[in-house]
C-alpha positions as CSV (number, residue, x, y, z in Angstrom):
1,X,0.0,0.0,-0.1
2,X,1.3,3.3,-0.8
3,X,0.0,7.0,-0.3
4,X,0.5,10.1,2.0
5,X,-1.0,10.4,5.4
6,X,-2.1,13.8,6.2
7,X,-2.4,15.2,10.1
8,X,-5.6,15.6,11.4
9,X,-6.9,17.2,14.5
10,X,-9.5,15.3,17.1
11,X,-12.2,18.1,18.0
12,X,-13.9,17.9,21.6
13,X,-16.6,15.7,20.2
14,X,-14.3,13.1,19.1
15,X,-14.8,14.0,15.4
16,X,-11.5,14.1,13.4
17,X,-11.4,17.4,11.8
18,X,-10.0,17.7,8.3
19,X,-6.8,20.0,7.8
20,X,-7.2,23.0,5.3
21,X,-5.4,20.8,2.7
22,X,-8.5,18.3,3.2
23,X,-11.4,20.6,3.0
24,X,-14.3,19.0,1.0
25,X,-14.9,21.4,-1.7
26,X,-18.3,22.1,-3.0
27,X,-18.6,20.7,-6.5
28,X,-21.4,23.5,-7.6
29,X,-20.4,27.0,-7.9
30,X,-22.9,29.0,-5.4
31,X,-24.7,31.5,-7.5
32,X,-27.7,32.0,-5.2
33,X,-28.4,34.9,-2.9
34,X,-28.1,32.8,0.2
35,X,-25.9,29.8,1.3
36,X,-26.1,28.0,4.8
37,X,-22.6,26.9,4.9
38,X,-21.2,23.6,6.7
39,X,-18.1,23.2,8.5
40,X,-14.9,21.6,6.7
41,X,-16.2,22.8,3.3
42,X,-14.9,25.2,0.7
43,X,-17.1,27.2,-1.5
44,X,-16.7,29.0,-4.7
45,X,-19.1,32.0,-4.5
46,X,-20.1,33.6,-7.6
47,X,-21.8,37.0,-7.1
48,X,-22.3,38.3,-10.9
49,X,-26.0,38.8,-10.5
50,X,-26.6,39.2,-6.6
51,X,-25.4,39.6,-3.2
52,X,-24.6,36.5,-1.4
53,X,-25.7,36.2,2.4
54,X,-23.5,33.3,4.2
55,X,-25.0,31.9,7.3
56,X,-22.4,30.1,9.4
57,X,-23.4,26.9,11.5
58,X,-25.3,27.7,14.6
59,X,-23.2,25.4,17.0
60,X,-19.5,25.2,15.8
61,X,-16.8,23.7,17.6
62,X,-13.2,24.7,18.3
63,X,-11.1,24.1,15.4
64,X,-14.2,24.2,12.8
65,X,-13.0,25.7,9.5
66,X,-14.6,27.0,6.3
67,X,-13.2,28.7,3.2
68,X,-14.9,30.7,0.5
69,X,-13.6,32.1,-2.8
70,X,-14.7,34.7,-5.1
71,X,-15.4,32.4,-8.2
72,X,-15.7,35.3,-10.7
73,X,-13.9,38.3,-9.0
74,X,-17.3,40.1,-8.5
75,X,-17.4,40.6,-4.8
76,X,-16.6,44.3,-5.3
77,X,-19.8,44.5,-7.5
78,X,-21.9,42.4,-5.3
79,X,-20.5,41.8,-1.9
80,X,-20.8,38.7,0.4
81,X,-22.3,39.1,3.9
82,X,-21.3,36.8,7.0
83,X,-24.1,36.2,9.1
84,X,-22.6,34.5,12.1
85,X,-25.9,33.1,13.2
86,X,-25.6,33.9,16.8
87,X,-21.9,33.6,17.1
88,X,-19.2,36.3,17.7
89,X,-17.1,36.9,14.6
90,X,-13.5,38.5,15.6
91,X,-14.8,39.1,19.1
92,X,-18.0,41.1,17.6
93,X,-21.6,40.0,18.4
94,X,-24.1,39.4,15.8
95,X,-25.5,42.8,15.9
96,X,-22.6,43.5,13.3
97,X,-23.0,43.1,9.7
98,X,-19.7,41.9,8.3
99,X,-18.9,42.5,4.5
100,X,-16.3,41.4,2.1
101,X,-16.2,43.6,-0.9
102,X,-12.8,43.1,-2.8
103,X,-12.5,41.4,-6.2
104,X,-10.9,38.5,-6.3
105,X,-11.0,37.6,-2.4
106,X,-10.8,34.5,-0.6
107,X,-11.7,33.9,3.0
108,X,-10.5,31.3,5.4
109,X,-12.4,31.1,8.8
110,X,-11.8,28.8,12.0
111,X,-13.9,28.8,14.9
112,X,-12.0,29.7,18.2
113,X,-14.1,30.0,21.0
114,X,-17.4,31.8,22.6
115,X,-15.3,34.6,23.0
116,X,-14.0,35.4,19.8
117,X,-15.7,33.2,17.8
118,X,-14.9,32.9,13.9
119,X,-11.8,34.3,13.2
120,X,-10.3,34.8,9.6
121,X,-6.9,33.1,9.4
122,X,-6.5,34.3,5.8
123,X,-8.4,37.0,3.6
124,X,-6.1,37.2,0.8
125,X,-3.2,39.2,0.7
126,X,-4.6,42.2,-1.0
127,X,-7.8,42.0,0.5
128,X,-9.3,45.2,2.4
129,X,-10.1,44.9,6.0
130,X,-13.8,43.8,6.1
131,X,-16.3,46.5,6.9
132,X,-18.1,46.2,10.3
133,X,-21.3,48.4,9.9
134,X,-23.3,48.8,13.2
135,X,-27.1,48.7,12.5
136,X,-28.7,51.3,14.6
137,X,-31.4,50.1,17.0
138,X,-32.7,53.3,18.1
139,X,-33.1,56.9,16.6
140,X,-33.9,60.4,17.9
141,X,-35.5,63.4,16.4
142,X,-34.9,66.9,18.0
143,X,-34.9,70.5,17.5
144,X,-37.2,72.5,15.0
145,X,-39.7,75.0,15.0
146,X,-43.6,75.3,15.3
147,X,-43.2,78.1,14.3
148,X,-40.9,79.4,17.6
149,X,-37.6,77.5,17.7
150,X,-37.3,74.4,19.8
151,X,-35.0,72.3,21.6
152,X,-37.2,69.4,22.5
153,X,-36.1,65.7,21.6
154,X,-38.1,62.5,20.9
155,X,-36.5,59.0,21.3
156,X,-37.5,56.4,18.9
157,X,-37.3,52.6,20.2
158,X,-36.3,49.6,18.3
159,X,-40.0,49.1,17.2
160,X,-40.2,52.4,15.7
161,X,-42.6,54.2,18.5
162,X,-41.8,57.7,19.2
163,X,-41.7,58.6,22.6
164,X,-43.2,61.9,23.9
165,X,-41.0,65.3,24.3
166,X,-38.1,65.3,26.4
167,X,-37.3,69.0,27.3
168,X,-34.3,69.9,25.2
169,X,-30.6,70.6,26.0
170,X,-28.9,73.3,24.1
171,X,-29.8,76.4,21.8
172,X,-33.3,76.1,20.3
173,X,-32.9,76.0,16.5
174,X,-34.3,74.6,13.6
175,X,-33.0,73.6,10.0
176,X,-30.1,71.9,11.3
177,X,-28.6,68.6,10.6
178,X,-28.0,65.1,12.4
179,X,-25.5,62.5,12.0
180,X,-24.8,58.8,13.5
181,X,-21.1,58.5,14.5
182,X,-18.8,56.3,16.4
183,X,-21.2,53.1,15.7
184,X,-23.7,54.0,18.2
185,X,-23.7,57.7,19.1
186,X,-25.0,60.7,17.3
187,X,-24.5,64.4,16.7
188,X,-26.8,67.5,15.9
189,X,-25.1,70.4,14.3
190,X,-25.4,74.1,13.0
191,X,-29.0,75.4,12.2
192,X,-30.8,78.7,12.8
193,X,-31.5,80.1,15.9
194,X,-32.5,83.5,14.3
195,X,-29.4,83.7,12.4
196,X,-27.0,80.8,11.3
197,X,-25.3,79.1,14.0
198,X,-22.3,76.6,14.4
199,X,-23.0,75.1,17.7
200,X,-23.1,71.3,18.1
201,X,-24.9,68.8,20.7
202,X,-23.5,65.4,21.2
203,X,-26.0,62.4,21.9
204,X,-24.8,59.2,23.9
205,X,-25.8,55.9,23.2
206,X,-28.7,56.0,25.7
207,X,-30.0,58.8,23.8
208,X,-29.1,61.8,26.2
209,X,-28.6,65.2,24.2
210,X,-25.4,67.2,25.6
211,X,-25.1,70.8,26.1
212,X,-24.0,73.1,23.5
213,X,-20.2,72.7,22.0
214,X,-19.0,75.5,19.8
215,X,-18.4,74.0,16.2
216,X,-15.5,74.5,14.1
217,X,-16.3,75.7,10.8
218,X,-18.7,78.5,9.1
219,X,-22.1,78.9,11.1
220,X,-25.0,77.9,8.5
221,X,-28.4,76.3,8.2
222,X,-30.6,74.3,5.8
223,X,-27.7,72.0,5.6
224,X,-27.6,68.3,5.6
225,X,-25.7,65.4,7.6
226,X,-24.8,61.9,6.7
227,X,-22.8,59.0,7.9
228,X,-20.0,57.1,6.0
229,X,-17.1,54.8,6.4
230,X,-17.2,52.6,9.4
231,X,-17.8,55.1,12.0
232,X,-17.3,58.8,10.4
233,X,-20.0,61.4,9.6
234,X,-20.0,64.7,7.7
235,X,-22.1,67.8,7.3
236,X,-22.4,69.4,4.0
237,X,-24.2,72.1,1.9
238,X,-26.5,74.9,3.3
239,X,-26.5,78.7,3.8
240,X,-24.6,80.9,5.7
241,X,-27.4,83.6,5.8
242,X,-30.8,83.5,7.6
243,X,-32.4,83.1,4.1
244,X,-32.2,79.8,2.3
245,X,-32.2,81.5,-1.1
246,X,-29.1,83.5,-0.4
247,X,-25.4,82.6,0.3
248,X,-25.6,79.0,-0.7
249,X,-22.3,76.7,0.0
250,X,-21.0,73.4,-0.6
251,X,-18.9,73.6,2.3
252,X,-18.2,70.2,4.1
253,X,-17.0,69.3,7.8
254,X,-15.9,65.9,8.5
255,X,-16.7,64.2,12.0
256,X,-14.5,61.7,13.5
257,X,-15.6,58.6,15.6
258,X,-15.3,60.7,18.7
259,X,-17.8,63.3,17.4
260,X,-15.3,66.0,16.9
261,X,-16.1,68.2,14.0
262,X,-13.3,69.2,11.4
263,X,-12.9,72.5,10.1
264,X,-14.4,73.7,6.7
265,X,-13.5,71.7,3.7
266,X,-14.1,72.7,-0.1
267,X,-16.7,70.7,-1.1
268,X,-18.2,69.2,-4.3
269,X,-21.2,69.6,-6.5
270,X,-23.4,72.7,-7.0
271,X,-23.9,74.8,-3.8
272,X,-27.5,74.3,-2.4
273,X,-29.8,74.0,0.7
274,X,-31.8,71.1,2.0
275,X,-30.6,67.9,0.0
276,X,-31.5,64.7,1.5
277,X,-28.8,62.1,2.4
278,X,-28.2,58.8,3.5
279,X,-25.9,55.9,3.5
280,X,-26.1,53.2,1.1
281,X,-24.2,50.1,0.0
282,X,-21.9,47.6,1.9
283,X,-18.4,49.6,2.4
284,X,-19.5,52.7,4.0
285,X,-20.7,55.1,1.0
286,X,-23.2,57.8,1.1
287,X,-25.1,59.8,-1.1
288,X,-26.6,63.6,-1.3
289,X,-29.7,64.3,-3.5
290,X,-31.9,66.6,-4.5
291,X,-32.0,70.4,-2.8
292,X,-32.6,74.0,-4.0
293,X,-30.5,76.3,-5.7
294,X,-30.7,80.3,-5.2
295,X,-34.1,81.9,-6.6
296,X,-35.9,79.0,-5.3
297,X,-34.6,76.5,-8.3
298,X,-35.4,72.8,-7.1
299,X,-33.1,70.1,-8.3
300,X,-32.8,66.3,-8.5
301,X,-29.2,66.0,-8.7
302,X,-27.2,63.6,-6.9
303,X,-23.6,63.5,-5.3
304,X,-22.2,60.1,-4.3
305,X,-19.9,59.9,-1.4
306,X,-17.1,57.6,-1.0
307,X,-16.3,55.6,2.3
308,X,-13.4,58.0,2.6
309,X,-15.8,61.2,2.7
310,X,-15.2,62.3,-0.7
311,X,-18.0,64.0,-2.2
312,X,-18.1,63.3,-6.0
313,X,-19.3,65.8,-8.6
314,X,-22.9,66.4,-9.9
315,X,-24.7,63.8,-11.5
316,X,-28.3,64.4,-13.2
317,X,-30.7,62.6,-10.7
318,X,-33.9,60.8,-11.1
319,X,-37.3,61.6,-9.8
320,X,-39.3,64.9,-9.3
321,X,-37.1,67.7,-8.3
322,X,-37.8,68.7,-4.7
323,X,-36.1,69.9,-1.6
324,X,-36.5,69.6,2.2
325,X,-37.1,65.9,1.9
326,X,-35.9,63.1,4.1
327,X,-34.0,59.8,3.4
328,X,-33.0,56.4,5.3
329,X,-31.4,53.3,4.9
330,X,-33.4,50.2,4.9
331,X,-32.4,46.4,4.6
332,X,-28.8,45.7,4.5
333,X,-27.4,48.2,2.0
334,X,-30.1,50.0,0.2
335,X,-31.7,53.2,0.8
336,X,-34.9,55.5,0.1
337,X,-35.5,59.1,-0.6
338,X,-39.0,60.3,0.1
339,X,-41.3,63.6,0.6
340,X,-40.1,67.2,0.4
341,X,-41.3,70.3,-0.6
342,X,-43.0,70.8,-4.0
343,X,-46.0,68.8,-3.0
344,X,-44.1,65.5,-2.6
345,X,-45.2,62.1,-0.9
346,X,-43.4,60.1,-3.6
347,X,-40.3,58.0,-2.9
348,X,-37.1,56.7,-4.7
349,X,-35.5,54.0,-3.9
350,X,-31.6,53.8,-3.8
351,X,-29.7,50.8,-5.1
352,X,-26.6,49.2,-3.3
353,X,-24.4,50.8,-6.1
354,X,-26.0,54.3,-5.6
355,X,-28.4,54.4,-8.4
356,X,-31.7,56.2,-7.7
357,X,-34.7,54.8,-9.3
358,X,-37.8,56.6,-10.9
359,X,-40.6,58.0,-8.9
360,X,-42.7,55.6,-6.8
361,X,-46.2,56.4,-5.8
362,X,-46.3,58.1,-2.6
363,X,-47.8,57.2,1.0
364,X,-48.9,59.6,3.4
365,X,-49.4,63.3,3.3
366,X,-47.5,65.8,0.8
367,X,-44.9,67.5,3.2
368,X,-41.3,68.0,4.1
369,X,-40.0,65.6,6.5
370,X,-37.0,64.0,7.8
371,X,-35.8,60.3,7.9
372,X,-33.6,58.1,9.7
373,X,-33.1,54.5,10.4
374,X,-33.9,52.1,13.3
375,X,-34.5,48.5,14.3
376,X,-31.4,47.6,12.4
377,X,-32.8,47.3,9.1
378,X,-36.0,49.7,8.9
379,X,-36.5,53.4,8.5
380,X,-38.7,56.0,9.7
381,X,-39.9,59.6,8.2
382,X,-41.2,61.9,10.7
383,X,-42.7,65.5,11.5
384,X,-42.4,68.2,8.4
385,X,-44.6,70.9,7.1
386,X,-47.3,70.0,4.7
387,X,-48.9,71.3,1.6
388,X,-51.6,72.7,3.5
389,X,-49.4,75.0,5.8
390,X,-49.7,72.9,8.7
391,X,-46.8,71.9,11.1
392,X,-47.0,68.1,11.4
393,X,-45.9,65.0,13.7
394,X,-47.1,62.5,11.3
395,X,-44.9,59.5,10.9
396,X,-44.4,56.9,8.2
397,X,-42.5,53.7,9.0
398,X,-40.2,51.8,6.2
399,X,-40.0,48.1,6.2
400,X,-36.8,46.2,5.5
401,X,-37.6,46.0,2.0
402,X,-38.3,49.6,1.3
403,X,-42.1,49.9,1.7
404,X,-43.4,52.8,3.5
405,X,-46.5,52.5,5.5
406,X,-49.5,54.4,5.8
407,X,-49.3,57.5,8.3
408,X,-50.0,57.3,11.7
409,X,-50.4,60.1,14.1
410,X,-47.1,60.9,15.7
411,X,-46.1,62.1,19.3
412,X,-44.4,65.2,20.4
413,X,-44.7,68.8,19.3
414,X,-45.8,69.2,15.6
415,X,-42.7,71.0,14.0
416,X,-40.8,71.5,11.0
417,X,-37.0,71.7,10.4
418,X,-36.2,69.0,12.8
419,X,-33.2,66.6,12.3
420,X,-32.9,62.8,12.9
421,X,-30.4,60.1,13.4
422,X,-30.1,56.5,14.5
423,X,-28.2,55.8,17.6
424,X,-27.4,52.6,20.1
425,X,-26.6,49.1,18.8
426,X,-29.0,47.8,21.6
427,X,-32.5,47.2,21.4
């Protein structure tokens, strides 16, 4: 008899685990949108047509190993999402979404223990670090006008229920921006307290709004904020005057993962006020869309934002021109714009590559509105100013498939010019 003996490892259960060279590779290339992976297997994952969500075994043992390989070098187009199925991944719990999005990448993971869970022992020499993107479970809306300036806040729980008013902290103002940062916190910035202001207010992961901090950067209002990357954010656009039709800027201010606002940086795209903005995609991208130029000219252009915070030049958008609408993520890597001035209750879905779809029949009242995400994979639009010249506290929930629900009466002071952001990774 001849042959080669390879070394194997006895697992705690007494089962002999194969070495990497002894992995049982699947004979079929995986092309579907889901895969339930088995230990001791290797898989070729073809994402030419869709994202593939891979669910890892629910009860792994120490030394269990699985390998995945980018069959068609398309993971940069449609990424691979790892669902750790209740177990930790590199020490992070299952509330984190793990994305791999590098073309030609391969991934070799081994289960260690309950503390660290699955650990990549190799993710290709040229691979990017996987993006850990926390999914905000809760949200907060704060400030606004009715018509007097307000500093009240309203928390949103992980089921989308808005709490009653909390007496605010900080300068009462409207037409400000809010951004999630540092994975589980938020920041409100700038706005109009009778004139353009530059203050910010941090929000901790319990939803408590801190006192004013004098911001760095030019005071302005009617701006927008958006998160990008893993745990960063930025404020952009707006006006430095008390009149949204004048002194429009495309200035941006980056926000680090400690909530520190950087000094002004020259922006990109046409200077304007009240565009909507939201994250999208699997690698920390974001998008600004719509808005209004001087002389009350509304737009439907868009500007994509890279995962390093670089704002791209204008691209002709899709959908009805508007301003003062809202936007939110939904699902894993998609988003939606909805509502706005110009008698709008229509919505426009955003793909995971940043493409804005054409108008979709609206739900709820024509109004301005603000949006943010909650519950891990859902969104909410709330408050605003209706076409009948009424301040509103109406809410519309967004499902994890992008369906906007019918209006429901909100809680809290009716108002316009508020801002909202997600916070907390705990339900």
